[in-house]
N, C-alpha and C positions, 0 to 999 in steps of 0.2 A: 503494500499500500504505499502511496506517495505521501510523504510528510507534509501536513499542512503549514508548517513552519519555514522549513528550508527547501521543500521541494524533492528531496532525496529519498532514498528507499530506507528511511529510518523505521518504519513500521513493519513488523513481522507478525504472522499469526501465532498464537500462544505455543502450539506444538514446536514450531521452528525455534522460538526463543528458549524454550525448556531444554530442547536438544543440546544447546550450546553450554550449559551450566557447568558441566563437569570440568570443561577445558578453557572457558572464556578468560579466566583471570589465573590460569595455572603457569608457572614457570616452566621452561625448558631445562635441560641439564646444564646449559651455559649461562642461565640467568643468575644474577648475584643481587643479594639484598644488603644494604647498609641501613639498618634502622637508624633514624635520627630522633632526636628528643624534641617533640613538637611544643614543649613548654620553653625552650630556649631559642635564641637567634641562630640562624644557620652559620656554622663555623666560618670565619672569615676567609679560609682558604679551600672551602669545600667546592669541589666542581662536580655538578651532577653527572652520574653516568649516563651515557648515551643508550638509546634503546638497544636491546640485544639483536642478534641476528634474526631471531624468531618473531621480532616485531613487538615484543613485550618489554616494559620497563617497571622496576619497583616504584610503587605509589610515592615514597618518600622523595625519590629523585625527581619524580614529576612535579611535586610540590616545592621541591628546592629550585626547580628551573622556573617556575612561576614567581617564587619569591625574588629571585634575581632580576626579573622584569620589573617587579614592583619597585625595587631599589633603583634600577636604572632610570625609571620614569619618575622618580621623585615621590612616589607614594609612601614608601617605607625608608627608614634611614639604615636599616640593617640592625638596629637594637630591639626590634619587635620579635616576638616568638614565632617560630616557623608556623604553628598552627593558627596563628592569627589572621593569616591571610584570606581564609575561606573556609566554608563548609564543603567538604568534598562529597560528590553524590555519584557513585558509580552507575554504569549503565550497561547491563541490566544490574538492578539492586536486589540482593537477596542475602540470606544469613550465610556468612563465610566464617571458617575456622581459623583463618589466617589472613594477614594483609595482602591484597592483591597485587598481581603483576599485570600492569595495564596495557592492552593493545590500543591501536589507533582509535580515536573518537569513541573513548568509553568513559569519560570523566566531564561532568558538568560542575563548574565550581560556583558556588553562591556566596557573595561578598559584598560588604558595603563599601569597600575601598576603591575598586578600579574604576578608571576612566575609560574612554572609548579608545584611546590609543593603546593603553595597556591591554585591554580586552583584545584588541585586534591583534596585537603582537603575540598574546598567549596563544590564541587560536590558530595564528600562522606558525609560530616557531615551536610549540609544544604539541607534538602530533597527538598525544593521547587526549588532549582536551577537546571535547566536542562543543562546549558552548561556555561563555562566562555570562553570569546574571548579576547585576547590582541589586542587592537586596535593600528594601525600605524597612521603616520602623514597624510596620504591622503586617499581619499575616494576610496573604492575598485572598480575596473573596468579598463576600458581603458582610460587613461588620454588624455587631448588634444594634448599631444606630441606623443601619441601612447604607451606610457609606461604603463605596467600592475602594478597594486597594489591590495593588499589584506590585510586582517587581519589575525591573527592566532588563530585557536581553539585550546586550550590548554587542556580542559578536557570537557568530556560530548558531547552534541550535540547542534548545533546552528541552527537548522532548525526551523522557527517560521512562524506562519500564521498570516496575517493581514485581517481585514474585511473592505472592501470598499463599502460604500452605493452608489447605482446609481439609476436613475429614474425607472429602470426596475428590481430591486432587489438588493440583496447584492452579492458581490464577495469575495471569499476566495482565497488569493494570498500568496502563500508559498515562502520564501526566505531562503537562506544559508546565515547567516548574516556575516560570515567571507569573504564572496566572492561578497556580493552585497550590495549596498548603502541602508542605513536605511531610511525608510520613514513611519512617524507615521500617522494612520488614522486621519481624521478630520470629524466634522460633515457633512460638504459639501466640497468635494475635488475640488478644482478650476480646475484642469486639466481635470478631468471627466466631469464637467460641461462644460468646453470649447469643449471637444468632443461632447457631446450631443447637444450643440447648433449648431455646425458645421454640424452635421449628420441631424439634422432638416432642415436646410438651404439648404444643398446641395443634400440630398437624394442619397448619393453615391451607386453604386452597388458594389464597392470594397472600403474598407478602409484599409490603410497601416499604421501600427504602426511601423515607421522605425527605431526608437531607443527604443525598447520595453522594455529593463530592464527585469522584471519578468513577464510583459504581462498585466498590469493592464489597460491601455488605450484601446489596442486592444481588451481584454476581455469585456470591457465596450461596445465597438461597436458591438461585436458579441452578447452580451445579448440584445442589441437594436434591433437585427434581421438583421443586414447587411448581404446580401447574401454571400458576400466573404470577408474574412478578412486575411490580411497578416502581420506576425509579422517578425522583423528583429532586429538583434543587431550584432555588431563585436565582442562581448564578449561571449565565449562559454558557461560559467556558466549562464548567462542570458538566452540564448535560451534554455538550458536544463530546467531551472525552468519554463520558459514559457510553454514548453512541458507539465511538470508536472501540471501546473496550468490549462492548457487546460483539462487533464484529470480529475483533481479534480472538475472543474466546468462544466464538460460534460453534466450532467443531465439537467441543466438549459439552455443549448445551443441547437440548431437545428442541432446536430450532433449525429451520432450513434455509432461511434468508433474514436479512436485516434490510428494512426500508427506512431510508432517511426522509423524513418529511420536511425538514428545514436544513438548508446549507449553513455552514458555519457563518458566512457573511451576512446571513439574514437574521441570525439570532440576535436579539437584544442583550445588553450586558446583564441585565435584571429585568424580571417580569413579576407581576404579582397575579395576573390571570393565567391559569395553566395553559401552555402551549404544547401540543404533541410535537416532539421533536424527532423520535425514531420508534420503530416498532420491530421486534423479532417474532416471526410467524413459523408455526410447526406444531408439534405436540405440546409445546409449552407457547403461552402468549405472553411477550414481554413489551412493555411500553416506557418510554422515557419522555417525561415531562419537564418543562421549564415554568416555574411559577411558585408562588407562596404556598407553603404545604397546608396552610389553614384553609385554603380553597380547593385543595386537590380532591377531596371526597365527592365534590360535585362533578369531577371530570369524568368518573368511571362508575358503573353501577356497583353498588355495595353487594358484598358477599357475605354469606352466612358464616363463614370461617376465614376471617382476615386477620392479619397480624401486621403490625406496623413497628419499624425501627425508627427512632427520632435520634439520630446521631448528631446532636446539637453541640456547638461550642458552649464552653463554659458549664460543663457537667458537674463541676465542682460546687456550683451554687444550687443548693437544694430548691429554692423558691422558683428559680428560672426553670429547673426541670419540671417541677410540679405544674407550673404555668403552661409550659408547652404541651404537656400531657392533657391537661384540661382543655386547652384550645383544641387540639386534635379531636378529643372525644366530643366536645360540643358542637363541633363542625360534622359530626356524624361519621367519624373516620374509624370507630371501633376500637377493638383492643390494641394497646401500644404499650412499648417499653423503651427505656433508654439503654442501649448497649455500653 
């Protein structure tokens, strides 16, 4: 699939991505690793090792190469800790037992520091870096006050895949990191486990992922065989990437085709009234909506056995959680829980 950000072949179906995991970050017999202390500045005389003949390079050397560009462009003085330059996000992201040896175009760096010149140099001169994103002060998406926030892609491409294990197999979830919040894969994702427990307990005919983000929880419910799954988010980029991830994981689900009802360029950044973005058709029926979750129950017929996950931000605030559940139930949405 053509990448909507850079136009290259960044997107692969889930099976193709999963097939690469055993070796994608593995060193060859000639690869060498010199671990660096990320809490300290790069040693003054340190020269990053070049990529091995196999095309891989230890992640610390990739970071060191970026650090030197920061110094040369006057962003750092050389007194800063190596780890202060950025949050490294490998592509694909999955649980690893040891630090990775990176091939070309396998790292997106998220940092508040770079300017356009430094970002362009990093993408051109450090072959392992796929993209550079300048982070802002807030998490991308729709904030509690309704305000929109995003980071800024300065150079390259920021589309990245994460691998999420479930009881029914692995999911591949793509995100555009400048537009969606970062979520690192864990050996056992507590929210996915909460969804699976709820599915076993309630056995719903319809599962609603009412604040879906890129679609992880709804995809887990679909992979478990739930007959009907409804995704919803008030944020346009989230619903677009949910539709993409539905296509990416289609072969593992009980759907034969995915129909896009709205193109990426046609989607508003935010919507209150539900807009049908995409559908998956087959033995399962899967729908993706863009809109305020409080208005979602009116968009599809109620079911006798429906279950909704409200994966809201700010789950540490009990009053906010209770209010969200009350709004959903008062809108006619039925049984719901917060994973």
